[in-house]
Biopython code that builds the backbone (N, CA, C, O; Angstrom):
import numpy as np
from Bio.PDB.StructureBuilder import StructureBuilder

atoms = [
    (1, "MET", "N", (106.782, 112.588, 103.807)),
    (1, "MET", "CA", (107.763, 111.881, 103.008)),
    (1, "MET", "C", (109.170, 112.186, 103.549)),
    (1, "MET", "O", (110.105, 111.413, 103.341)),
    (2, "VAL", "N", (109.301, 113.308, 104.235)),
    (2, "VAL", "CA", (110.654, 113.518, 104.865)),
    (2, "VAL", "C", (110.997, 112.418, 105.892)),
    (2, "VAL", "O", (112.141, 111.977, 106.002)),
    (3, "HIS", "N", (109.949, 111.989, 106.646)),
    (3, "HIS", "CA", (110.246, 110.948, 107.614)),
    (3, "HIS", "C", (110.573, 109.628, 106.893)),
    (3, "HIS", "O", (111.449, 108.885, 107.336)),
    (4, "PHE", "N", (109.870, 109.333, 105.783)),
    (4, "PHE", "CA", (110.173, 108.220, 105.004)),
    (4, "PHE", "C", (111.629, 108.216, 104.517)),
    (4, "PHE", "O", (112.335, 107.212, 104.607)),
    (5, "ARG", "N", (112.041, 109.354, 104.008)),
    (5, "ARG", "CA", (113.450, 109.521, 103.543)),
    (5, "ARG", "C", (114.451, 109.234, 104.723)),
    (5, "ARG", "O", (115.452, 108.534, 104.568)),
    (6, "ASN", "N", (114.124, 109.798, 105.852)),
    (6, "ASN", "CA", (115.036, 109.558, 107.004)),
    (6, "ASN", "C", (115.093, 108.119, 107.407)),
    (6, "ASN", "O", (116.173, 107.620, 107.725)),
    (7, "VAL", "N", (113.972, 107.419, 107.409)),
    (7, "VAL", "CA", (113.924, 106.019, 107.758)),
    (7, "VAL", "C", (114.704, 105.130, 106.801)),
    (7, "VAL", "O", (115.338, 104.161, 107.219)),
    (8, "VAL", "N", (114.653, 105.473, 105.477)),
    (8, "VAL", "CA", (115.305, 104.580, 104.508)),
    (8, "VAL", "C", (116.701, 105.086, 104.079)),
    (8, "VAL", "O", (117.325, 104.504, 103.191)),
    (9, "SER", "N", (117.162, 106.119, 104.682)),
    (9, "SER", "CA", (118.423, 106.740, 104.338)),
    (9, "SER", "C", (119.586, 105.702, 104.367)),
    (9, "SER", "O", (119.754, 104.983, 105.352)),
    (10, "GLY", "N", (120.346, 105.645, 103.316)),
    (10, "GLY", "CA", (121.524, 104.837, 103.255)),
    (10, "GLY", "C", (121.230, 103.410, 102.782)),
    (10, "GLY", "O", (122.150, 102.618, 102.576)),
    (11, "GLN", "N", (119.914, 103.081, 102.608)),
    (11, "GLN", "CA", (119.612, 101.728, 102.192)),
    (11, "GLN", "C", (119.586, 101.606, 100.647)),
    (11, "GLN", "O", (119.181, 102.552, 99.973)),
    (12, "PRO", "N", (119.995, 100.502, 100.101)),
    (12, "PRO", "CA", (120.057, 100.368, 98.652)),
    (12, "PRO", "C", (118.661, 100.200, 98.029)),
    (12, "PRO", "O", (117.743, 99.715, 98.690)),
    (13, "HIS", "N", (118.509, 100.584, 96.815)),
    (13, "HIS", "CA", (117.255, 100.354, 96.035)),
    (13, "HIS", "C", (117.152, 98.841, 95.905)),
    (13, "HIS", "O", (118.139, 98.129, 95.718)),
    (14, "ALA", "N", (115.896, 98.381, 96.015)),
    (14, "ALA", "CA", (115.611, 96.918, 95.967)),
    (14, "ALA", "C", (114.230, 96.604, 95.489)),
    (14, "ALA", "O", (113.340, 97.445, 95.614)),
    (15, "ASN", "N", (114.012, 95.466, 94.963)),
    (15, "ASN", "CA", (112.714, 94.978, 94.591)),
    (15, "ASN", "C", (111.961, 95.920, 93.645)),
    (15, "ASN", "O", (110.785, 96.233, 93.830)),
    (16, "TRP", "N", (112.737, 96.371, 92.581)),
    (16, "TRP", "CA", (112.161, 97.140, 91.553)),
    (16, "TRP", "C", (111.085, 96.473, 90.769)),
    (16, "TRP", "O", (111.256, 95.319, 90.375)),
    (17, "TRP", "N", (109.937, 97.157, 90.509)),
    (17, "TRP", "CA", (108.909, 96.677, 89.681)),
    (17, "TRP", "C", (108.386, 97.795, 88.826)),
    (17, "TRP", "O", (108.351, 98.934, 89.290)),
    (18, "ASP", "N", (107.967, 97.533, 87.576)),
    (18, "ASP", "CA", (107.228, 98.441, 86.772)),
    (18, "ASP", "C", (106.370, 97.683, 85.843)),
    (18, "ASP", "O", (106.634, 96.509, 85.583)),
    (19, "ASN", "N", (105.349, 98.295, 85.324)),
    (19, "ASN", "CA", (104.470, 97.658, 84.376)),
    (19, "ASN", "C", (104.803, 97.976, 82.928)),
    (19, "ASN", "O", (104.008, 97.676, 82.037)),
    (20, "GLY", "N", (105.981, 98.586, 82.668)),
    (20, "GLY", "CA", (106.370, 98.956, 81.369)),
    (20, "GLY", "C", (105.727, 100.265, 80.943)),
    (20, "GLY", "O", (105.906, 100.681, 79.799)),
    (21, "ASN", "N", (105.028, 100.890, 81.773)),
    (21, "ASN", "CA", (104.353, 102.108, 81.494)),
    (21, "ASN", "C", (104.530, 103.044, 82.613)),
    (21, "ASN", "O", (105.666, 103.450, 82.859)),
    (22, "ASN", "N", (103.458, 103.455, 83.366)),
    (22, "ASN", "CA", (103.572, 104.493, 84.383)),
    (22, "ASN", "C", (103.203, 104.019, 85.745)),
    (22, "ASN", "O", (102.764, 104.805, 86.585)),
    (23, "GLN", "N", (103.370, 102.756, 85.979)),
    (23, "GLN", "CA", (103.227, 102.228, 87.379)),
    (23, "GLN", "C", (104.608, 101.659, 87.832)),
    (23, "GLN", "O", (105.180, 100.777, 87.192)),
    (24, "VAL", "N", (105.089, 102.190, 88.928)),
    (24, "VAL", "CA", (106.441, 101.830, 89.395)),
    (24, "VAL", "C", (106.425, 101.595, 90.902)),
    (24, "VAL", "O", (105.681, 102.250, 91.632)),
    (25, "ALA", "N", (107.273, 100.629, 91.374)),
    (25, "ALA", "CA", (107.381, 100.425, 92.795)),
    (25, "ALA", "C", (108.856, 99.987, 93.038)),
    (25, "ALA", "O", (109.495, 99.346, 92.203)),
    (26, "PHE", "N", (109.342, 100.377, 94.232)),
    (26, "PHE", "CA", (110.622, 99.892, 94.592)),
    (26, "PHE", "C", (110.785, 100.060, 96.107)),
    (26, "PHE", "O", (110.091, 100.859, 96.737)),
    (27, "GLY", "N", (111.775, 99.240, 96.706)),
    (27, "GLY", "CA", (112.067, 99.348, 98.101)),
    (27, "GLY", "C", (113.372, 99.981, 98.311)),
    (27, "GLY", "O", (114.132, 100.228, 97.375)),
    (28, "ARG", "N", (113.652, 100.261, 99.624)),
    (28, "ARG", "CA", (114.916, 100.699, 100.115)),
    (28, "ARG", "C", (115.374, 99.790, 101.145)),
    (28, "ARG", "O", (115.070, 99.972, 102.324)),
    (29, "GLY", "N", (116.148, 98.743, 100.728)),
    (29, "GLY", "CA", (116.612, 97.727, 101.690)),
    (29, "GLY", "C", (115.365, 97.127, 102.300)),
    (29, "GLY", "O", (114.343, 96.941, 101.640)),
    (30, "ASN", "N", (115.484, 96.827, 103.596)),
    (30, "ASN", "CA", (114.324, 96.235, 104.307)),
    (30, "ASN", "C", (113.663, 97.357, 105.209)),
    (30, "ASN", "O", (113.028, 97.063, 106.222)),
    (31, "ARG", "N", (113.837, 98.564, 104.814)),
    (31, "ARG", "CA", (113.332, 99.701, 105.611)),
    (31, "ARG", "C", (112.057, 100.380, 105.059)),
    (31, "ARG", "O", (111.261, 100.913, 105.832)),
    (32, "GLY", "N", (111.869, 100.363, 103.764)),
    (32, "GLY", "CA", (110.729, 101.029, 103.114)),
    (32, "GLY", "C", (110.368, 100.529, 101.745)),
    (32, "GLY", "O", (111.150, 99.893, 101.039)),
    (33, "PHE", "N", (109.160, 100.846, 101.411)),
    (33, "PHE", "CA", (108.668, 100.472, 100.037)),
    (33, "PHE", "C", (107.663, 101.535, 99.564)),
    (33, "PHE", "O", (106.829, 102.020, 100.328)),
    (34, "ILE", "N", (107.776, 101.868, 98.299)),
    (34, "ILE", "CA", (106.831, 102.836, 97.784)),
    (34, "ILE", "C", (106.286, 102.424, 96.350)),
    (34, "ILE", "O", (107.017, 101.858, 95.538)),
    (35, "VAL", "N", (105.033, 102.723, 96.099)),
    (35, "VAL", "CA", (104.364, 102.346, 94.921)),
    (35, "VAL", "C", (103.690, 103.608, 94.292)),
    (35, "VAL", "O", (103.071, 104.420, 94.979)),
    (36, "PHE", "N", (103.852, 103.720, 92.941)),
    (36, "PHE", "CA", (103.291, 104.934, 92.242)),
    (36, "PHE", "C", (102.386, 104.443, 91.138)),
    (36, "PHE", "O", (102.731, 103.502, 90.423)),
    (37, "ASN", "N", (101.239, 105.063, 90.989)),
    (37, "ASN", "CA", (100.355, 104.801, 89.805)),
    (37, "ASN", "C", (100.079, 106.067, 89.102)),
    (37, "ASN", "O", (99.271, 106.864, 89.577)),
    (38, "ASN", "N", (100.727, 106.308, 87.954)),
    (38, "ASN", "CA", (100.490, 107.454, 87.154)),
    (38, "ASN", "C", (99.922, 107.055, 85.789)),
    (38, "ASN", "O", (100.132, 107.715, 84.771)),
    (39, "ASP", "N", (99.166, 105.900, 85.828)),
    (39, "ASP", "CA", (98.497, 105.461, 84.572)),
    (39, "ASP", "C", (97.010, 105.820, 84.551)),
    (39, "ASP", "O", (96.488, 106.272, 85.570)),
    (40, "ASP", "N", (96.352, 105.646, 83.494)),
    (40, "ASP", "CA", (94.915, 105.930, 83.366)),
    (40, "ASP", "C", (94.061, 104.793, 83.849)),
    (40, "ASP", "O", (92.842, 104.855, 83.691)),
    (41, "TRP", "N", (94.613, 103.781, 84.415)),
    (41, "TRP", "CA", (93.879, 102.640, 85.012)),
    (41, "TRP", "C", (94.435, 102.253, 86.333)),
    (41, "TRP", "O", (95.533, 102.689, 86.680)),
    (42, "ALA", "N", (93.708, 101.419, 87.130)),
    (42, "ALA", "CA", (94.060, 101.121, 88.426)),
    (42, "ALA", "C", (95.309, 100.251, 88.467)),
    (42, "ALA", "O", (95.549, 99.484, 87.535)),
    (43, "LEU", "N", (96.083, 100.347, 89.490)),
    (43, "LEU", "CA", (97.180, 99.392, 89.828)),
    (43, "LEU", "C", (96.607, 98.384, 90.825)),
    (43, "LEU", "O", (96.019, 98.726, 91.851)),
    (44, "ASP", "N", (96.810, 97.160, 90.466)),
    (44, "ASP", "CA", (96.237, 96.073, 91.340)),
    (44, "ASP", "C", (97.283, 94.873, 91.247)),
    (44, "ASP", "O", (97.187, 94.046, 90.340)),
    (45, "VAL", "N", (98.256, 94.805, 92.184)),
    (45, "VAL", "CA", (99.291, 93.931, 92.053)),
    (45, "VAL", "C", (99.842, 93.477, 93.420)),
    (45, "VAL", "O", (99.764, 94.221, 94.398)),
    (46, "THR", "N", (100.388, 92.281, 93.481)),
    (46, "THR", "CA", (101.056, 91.801, 94.670)),
    (46, "THR", "C", (102.617, 91.801, 94.353)),
    (46, "THR", "O", (103.091, 91.272, 93.347)),
    (47, "LEU", "N", (103.332, 92.434, 95.298)),
    (47, "LEU", "CA", (104.775, 92.705, 95.098)),
    (47, "LEU", "C", (105.534, 92.304, 96.262)),
    (47, "LEU", "O", (105.030, 92.302, 97.385)),
    (48, "ASN", "N", (106.883, 91.920, 96.003)),
    (48, "ASN", "CA", (107.908, 91.630, 97.055)),
    (48, "ASN", "C", (108.356, 93.008, 97.648)),
    (48, "ASN", "O", (108.968, 93.793, 96.923)),
    (49, "THR", "N", (108.073, 93.313, 98.921)),
    (49, "THR", "CA", (108.423, 94.549, 99.495)),
    (49, "THR", "C", (109.815, 94.533, 100.099)),
    (49, "THR", "O", (110.480, 95.565, 100.189)),
    (50, "GLY", "N", (110.262, 93.311, 100.524)),
    (50, "GLY", "CA", (111.530, 93.237, 101.247)),
    (50, "GLY", "C", (111.364, 93.564, 102.736)),
    (50, "GLY", "O", (112.318, 93.460, 103.507)),
    (51, "LEU", "N", (110.157, 93.958, 103.133)),
    (51, "LEU", "CA", (109.891, 94.299, 104.588)),
    (51, "LEU", "C", (109.505, 93.063, 105.389)),
    (51, "LEU", "O", (108.986, 92.102, 104.821)),
    (52, "PRO", "N", (109.749, 93.068, 106.704)),
    (52, "PRO", "CA", (109.280, 92.009, 107.551)),
    (52, "PRO", "C", (107.783, 91.944, 107.582)),
    (52, "PRO", "O", (107.096, 92.951, 107.410)),
    (53, "GLY", "N", (107.263, 90.712, 107.811)),
    (53, "GLY", "CA", (105.744, 90.586, 107.814)),
    (53, "GLY", "C", (105.116, 91.438, 108.916)),
    (53, "GLY", "O", (105.728, 91.681, 109.957)),
    (54, "GLY", "N", (103.866, 91.894, 108.664)),
    (54, "GLY", "CA", (103.085, 92.639, 109.684)),
    (54, "GLY", "C", (102.195, 93.623, 108.845)),
    (54, "GLY", "O", (102.149, 93.614, 107.615)),
    (55, "THR", "N", (101.525, 94.437, 109.629)),
    (55, "THR", "CA", (100.596, 95.407, 109.090)),
    (55, "THR", "C", (101.261, 96.799, 109.211)),
    (55, "THR", "O", (101.765, 97.144, 110.279)),
    (56, "TYR", "N", (101.265, 97.607, 108.109)),
    (56, "TYR", "CA", (101.923, 98.828, 108.036)),
    (56, "TYR", "C", (100.964, 99.941, 107.702)),
    (56, "TYR", "O", (100.014, 99.725, 106.949)),
    (57, "CYS", "N", (101.178, 101.096, 108.224)),
    (57, "CYS", "CA", (100.357, 102.271, 107.941)),
    (57, "CYS", "C", (100.942, 102.997, 106.664)),
    (57, "CYS", "O", (102.125, 103.330, 106.605)),
    (58, "ASP", "N", (100.058, 103.213, 105.671)),
    (58, "ASP", "CA", (100.530, 104.019, 104.500)),
    (58, "ASP", "C", (100.620, 105.462, 104.917)),
    (58, "ASP", "O", (99.633, 106.121, 105.242)),
    (59, "VAL", "N", (101.855, 105.923, 104.892)),
    (59, "VAL", "CA", (102.138, 107.321, 105.360)),
    (59, "VAL", "C", (101.716, 108.395, 104.365)),
    (59, "VAL", "O", (101.909, 109.581, 104.633)),
    (60, "ILE", "N", (101.161, 108.022, 103.255)),
    (60, "ILE", "CA", (100.661, 109.000, 102.287)),
    (60, "ILE", "C", (99.186, 109.335, 102.588)),
    (60, "ILE", "O", (98.776, 110.495, 102.598)),
    (61, "SER", "N", (98.418, 108.270, 102.831)),
    (61, "SER", "CA", (96.963, 108.527, 103.094)),
    (61, "SER", "C", (96.612, 108.745, 104.526)),
    (61, "SER", "O", (95.470, 109.074, 104.848)),
    (62, "GLY", "N", (97.598, 108.563, 105.417)),
    (62, "GLY", "CA", (97.292, 108.788, 106.874)),
    (62, "GLY", "C", (98.624, 108.692, 107.676)),
    (62, "GLY", "O", (99.729, 108.721, 107.135)),
    (63, "ASN", "N", (98.426, 108.579, 108.969)),
    (63, "ASN", "CA", (99.536, 108.530, 109.920)),
    (63, "ASN", "C", (99.312, 107.430, 110.884)),
    (63, "ASN", "O", (98.184, 107.004, 111.135)),
    (64, "LYS", "N", (100.401, 106.972, 111.422)),
    (64, "LYS", "CA", (100.407, 106.008, 112.523)),
    (64, "LYS", "C", (100.061, 106.799, 113.772)),
    (64, "LYS", "O", (100.671, 107.831, 114.050)),
    (65, "ASP", "N", (99.061, 106.306, 114.538)),
    (65, "ASP", "CA", (98.610, 106.982, 115.733)),
    (65, "ASP", "C", (98.528, 105.981, 116.846)),
    (65, "ASP", "O", (97.496, 105.346, 117.064)),
    (66, "GLY", "N", (99.647, 105.846, 117.563)),
    (66, "GLY", "CA", (99.688, 104.818, 118.561)),
    (66, "GLY", "C", (99.722, 103.446, 117.851)),
    (66, "GLY", "O", (100.613, 103.212, 117.035)),
    (67, "GLY", "N", (98.798, 102.563, 118.136)),
    (67, "GLY", "CA", (98.704, 101.290, 117.546)),
    (67, "GLY", "C", (97.761, 101.241, 116.382)),
    (67, "GLY", "O", (97.429, 100.155, 115.907)),
    (68, "SER", "N", (97.311, 102.396, 115.899)),
    (68, "SER", "CA", (96.326, 102.384, 114.782)),
    (68, "SER", "C", (96.827, 103.245, 113.654)),
    (68, "SER", "O", (97.877, 103.885, 113.725)),
    (69, "CYS", "N", (96.027, 103.232, 112.607)),
    (69, "CYS", "CA", (96.415, 104.024, 111.361)),
    (69, "CYS", "C", (95.202, 104.880, 110.954)),
    (69, "CYS", "O", (94.070, 104.396, 110.966)),
    (70, "THR", "N", (95.433, 106.104, 110.606)),
    (70, "THR", "CA", (94.379, 106.989, 110.101)),
    (70, "THR", "C", (94.171, 106.859, 108.583)),
    (70, "THR", "O", (93.286, 107.518, 108.037)),
    (71, "GLY", "N", (94.960, 106.029, 107.891)),
    (71, "GLY", "CA", (94.876, 105.845, 106.422)),
    (71, "GLY", "C", (94.730, 104.393, 106.098)),
    (71, "GLY", "O", (94.198, 103.581, 106.856)),
    (72, "LYS", "N", (95.258, 104.105, 104.875)),
    (72, "LYS", "CA", (95.241, 102.738, 104.395)),
    (72, "LYS", "C", (96.174, 101.887, 105.267)),
    (72, "LYS", "O", (97.166, 102.389, 105.796)),
    (73, "GLN", "N", (95.857, 100.633, 105.408)),
    (73, "GLN", "CA", (96.760, 99.655, 106.035)),
    (73, "GLN", "C", (97.164, 98.614, 104.997)),
    (73, "GLN", "O", (96.322, 98.131, 104.240)),
    (74, "ILE", "N", (98.405, 98.279, 104.960)),
    (74, "ILE", "CA", (99.011, 97.366, 104.085)),
    (74, "ILE", "C", (99.511, 96.160, 104.847)),
    (74, "ILE", "O", (100.344, 96.320, 105.739)),
    (75, "THR", "N", (99.046, 94.960, 104.542)),
    (75, "THR", "CA", (99.591, 93.730, 105.197)),
    (75, "THR", "C", (100.644, 93.144, 104.421)),
    (75, "THR", "O", (100.441, 92.835, 103.247)),
    (76, "VAL", "N", (101.846, 92.951, 105.025)),
    (76, "VAL", "CA", (102.939, 92.289, 104.393)),
    (76, "VAL", "C", (103.050, 90.874, 105.004)),
    (76, "VAL", "O", (103.170, 90.717, 106.219)),
    (77, "GLY", "N", (103.007, 89.866, 104.140)),
    (77, "GLY", "CA", (103.103, 88.504, 104.600)),
    (77, "GLY", "C", (104.484, 88.127, 105.083)),
    (77, "GLY", "O", (105.442, 88.888, 104.945)),
    (78, "GLY", "N", (104.569, 86.943, 105.651)),
    (78, "GLY", "CA", (105.828, 86.504, 106.185)),
    (78, "GLY", "C", (106.936, 86.289, 105.108)),
    (78, "GLY", "O", (108.120, 86.159, 105.416)),
    (79, "ASP", "N", (106.487, 86.262, 103.856)),
    (79, "ASP", "CA", (107.391, 86.107, 102.710)),
    (79, "ASP", "C", (107.797, 87.477, 102.163)),
    (79, "ASP", "O", (108.554, 87.571, 101.197)),
    (80, "GLY", "N", (107.291, 88.520, 102.783)),
    (80, "GLY", "CA", (107.703, 89.940, 102.381)),
    (80, "GLY", "C", (106.782, 90.505, 101.261)),
    (80, "GLY", "O", (107.008, 91.614, 100.776)),
    (81, "ARG", "N", (105.739, 89.728, 100.857)),
    (81, "ARG", "CA", (104.916, 90.176, 99.748)),
    (81, "ARG", "C", (103.667, 90.852, 100.252)),
    (81, "ARG", "O", (103.118, 90.449, 101.278)),
    (82, "ALA", "N", (103.203, 91.874, 99.552)),
    (82, "ALA", "CA", (101.948, 92.592, 99.919)),
    (82, "ALA", "C", (101.145, 92.921, 98.650)),
    (82, "ALA", "O", (101.690, 93.086, 97.559)),
    (83, "HIS", "N", (99.860, 93.004, 98.847)),
    (83, "HIS", "CA", (98.960, 93.437, 97.721)),
    (83, "HIS", "C", (98.717, 94.929, 97.802)),
    (83, "HIS", "O", (98.470, 95.489, 98.870)),
    (84, "PHE", "N", (98.793, 95.547, 96.652)),
    (84, "PHE", "CA", (98.584, 96.984, 96.469)),
    (84, "PHE", "C", (97.509, 97.267, 95.495)),
    (84, "PHE", "O", (97.466, 96.689, 94.409)),
    (85, "TYR", "N", (96.600, 98.187, 95.883)),
    (85, "TYR", "CA", (95.575, 98.667, 94.935)),
    (85, "TYR", "C", (95.519, 100.168, 94.999)),
    (85, "TYR", "O", (95.267, 100.758, 96.050)),
    (86, "ILE", "N", (95.760, 100.782, 93.846)),
    (86, "ILE", "CA", (95.684, 102.294, 93.763)),
    (86, "ILE", "C", (94.802, 102.588, 92.559)),
    (86, "ILE", "O", (95.142, 102.226, 91.433)),
    (87, "SER", "N", (93.696, 103.227, 92.788)),
    (87, "SER", "CA", (92.840, 103.639, 91.706)),
    (87, "SER", "C", (93.535, 104.803, 90.918)),
    (87, "SER", "O", (94.289, 105.608, 91.463)),
    (88, "ASN", "N", (93.221, 104.819, 89.614)),
    (88, "ASN", "CA", (93.710, 105.966, 88.855)),
    (88, "ASN", "C", (93.128, 107.267, 89.149)),
    (88, "ASN", "O", (93.638, 108.297, 88.709)),
    (89, "SER", "N", (91.981, 107.265, 89.946)),
    (89, "SER", "CA", (91.317, 108.493, 90.284)),
    (89, "SER", "C", (91.642, 109.031, 91.691)),
    (89, "SER", "O", (91.085, 110.043, 92.116)),
    (90, "GLU", "N", (92.559, 108.338, 92.413)),
    (90, "GLU", "CA", (92.915, 108.772, 93.722)),
    (90, "GLU", "C", (93.663, 110.152, 93.673)),
    (90, "GLU", "O", (94.475, 110.400, 92.782)),
    (91, "GLU", "N", (93.369, 110.982, 94.610)),
    (91, "GLU", "CA", (94.046, 112.329, 94.697)),
    (91, "GLU", "C", (95.517, 112.202, 94.820)),
    (91, "GLU", "O", (96.261, 112.944, 94.179)),
    (92, "ASP", "N", (95.974, 111.262, 95.645)),
    (92, "ASP", "CA", (97.429, 110.941, 95.798)),
    (92, "ASP", "C", (97.620, 109.536, 95.377)),
    (92, "ASP", "O", (97.421, 108.669, 96.227)),
    (93, "PRO", "N", (97.985, 109.182, 94.156)),
    (93, "PRO", "CA", (98.045, 107.856, 93.622)),
    (93, "PRO", "C", (99.366, 107.157, 93.922)),
    (93, "PRO", "O", (100.062, 106.669, 93.031)),
    (94, "PHE", "N", (99.676, 107.132, 95.196)),
    (94, "PHE", "CA", (100.854, 106.351, 95.600)),
    (94, "PHE", "C", (100.676, 105.892, 97.069)),
    (94, "PHE", "O", (99.872, 106.415, 97.841)),
    (95, "ILE", "N", (101.493, 104.872, 97.382)),
    (95, "ILE", "CA", (101.478, 104.343, 98.761)),
    (95, "ILE", "C", (102.916, 104.234, 99.237)),
    (95, "ILE", "O", (103.788, 103.848, 98.458)),
    (96, "ALA", "N", (103.193, 104.565, 100.506)),
    (96, "ALA", "CA", (104.549, 104.452, 101.059)),
    (96, "ALA", "C", (104.449, 103.893, 102.411)),
    (96, "ALA", "O", (103.714, 104.403, 103.256)),
    (97, "ILE", "N", (105.187, 102.832, 102.642)),
    (97, "ILE", "CA", (105.242, 102.211, 103.980)),
    (97, "ILE", "C", (106.725, 102.101, 104.394)),
    (97, "ILE", "O", (107.602, 102.017, 103.533)),
    (98, "HIS", "N", (106.997, 102.103, 105.678)),
    (98, "HIS", "CA", (108.408, 102.025, 106.107)),
    (98, "HIS", "C", (108.460, 101.291, 107.528)),
    (98, "HIS", "O", (107.434, 101.055, 108.166)),
    (99, "ALA", "N", (109.607, 100.988, 107.922)),
    (99, "ALA", "CA", (109.817, 100.205, 109.175)),
    (99, "ALA", "C", (109.132, 100.830, 110.408)),
    (99, "ALA", "O", (108.611, 100.127, 111.273)),
    (100, "GLU", "N", (109.151, 102.143, 110.454)),
    (100, "GLU", "CA", (108.582, 102.797, 111.636)),
    (100, "GLU", "C", (107.045, 103.114, 111.440)),
    (100, "GLU", "O", (106.448, 103.794, 112.275)),
    (101, "SER", "N", (106.438, 102.620, 110.353)),
    (101, "SER", "CA", (104.998, 102.780, 110.165)),
    (101, "SER", "C", (104.364, 101.424, 110.464)),
    (101, "SER", "O", (103.152, 101.283, 110.304)),
    (102, "LYS", "N", (105.122, 100.435, 110.885)),
    (102, "LYS", "CA", (104.588, 99.152, 111.242)),
    (102, "LYS", "C", (103.672, 99.250, 112.515)),
    (102, "LYS", "O", (104.060, 99.834, 113.527)),
    (103, "LEU", "N", (102.508, 98.687, 112.425)),
    (103, "LEU", "CA", (101.547, 98.746, 113.541)),
    (103, "LEU", "C", (101.875, 97.697, 114.585)),
    (103, "LEU", "O", (101.180, 97.593, 115.596)),
]
sb = StructureBuilder()
sb.init_structure("model")
sb.init_model(0)
sb.init_chain("A")
sb.init_seg("    ")
for serial, (resi, resn, name, xyz) in enumerate(atoms, 1):
    if name == "N":
        sb.init_residue(resn, " ", resi, " ")
    sb.init_atom(name, np.array(xyz, "f"), 0.0, 1.0, " ", f" {name:<3s}", serial, name[0])
structure = sb.get_structure()
């Protein structure tokens, strides 16, 4: 998460979303996006990330290793939108992607 912070440093908060309970997501400019699920049910939603289209490595569940990812991969469409699924039973119930985690 330190690297995430460094990548998004100085960027404004953007694309805020919440479910009115304990699921929250937001971006930092066009440099990063993070999603949290602290509810007793799964998060299953498509959101505007503000990031350029492409495939990103979730830096919570894994690491970018060359051109591949050891964790979840998130596909952002050309419109900046991506689908996120986080089970309520996951050990780390959040996803973080950023400009430098793009594959």
